[in-house]
C-alpha positions, 0 to 999 in steps of 0.5 A: 492609513495602512490596514494590518496584514496580521489576519492575512498572514494568519490565513496564509499560515493556516492554508499552508498548514492544511496543504502540508497536512493534506499532502502528508495524509493523501494516498495515491492508490493505484486505480487500474486493476490491470496495472496492479495485476501486471505489477504483482503477477510473477513478482516477489515483494520484499519489504517490512511489515510495519506493525512488527518492523520485521522482514516480509516477503510475498511471492506472487505466482502467475497462477494466483498462488501466493507464498509468504516468508514462512512458506504459508500459502494463499490465493491472490487476486485483484478486485474491481477496485484495483486492490490486492486481495488474498485468502490464506489457505494454511499457516497461522492466518488460515482462513483470513481473507482481506484486500489492500490498496497499493501505492507505487511511488518511485519504485517503492510499493506500500500496502494499505489496510483500511487506509493505514500503511502496513507494509512497504518495500519493493517488487522484484522479478527473476 
């Protein structure tokens, strides 16, 4: 007598769903501090700020200076967890300090704040 394969099919479907869900949520953050520094130093990030769906540009100076779309200035660095960090020195975010994880995939860069993607775009060099 042949056993029912319904439980097996249900298990396979459940495993497939978990695999797809996990893959969609998994972030591949950059882990090497030197790689993040090399990627950002002297570069311009051109992208979209996802919360407002507005254009977003950051210019990373080789001297640790940072300028955004509005001309606001900040200082930037990479911490020991390979996160991009910045402290705004003027503008509407003056005094705001924070660090973000970076994800780099096929030339696209995404910035994550507390695990949530907040900015995505590309890094260019002149």
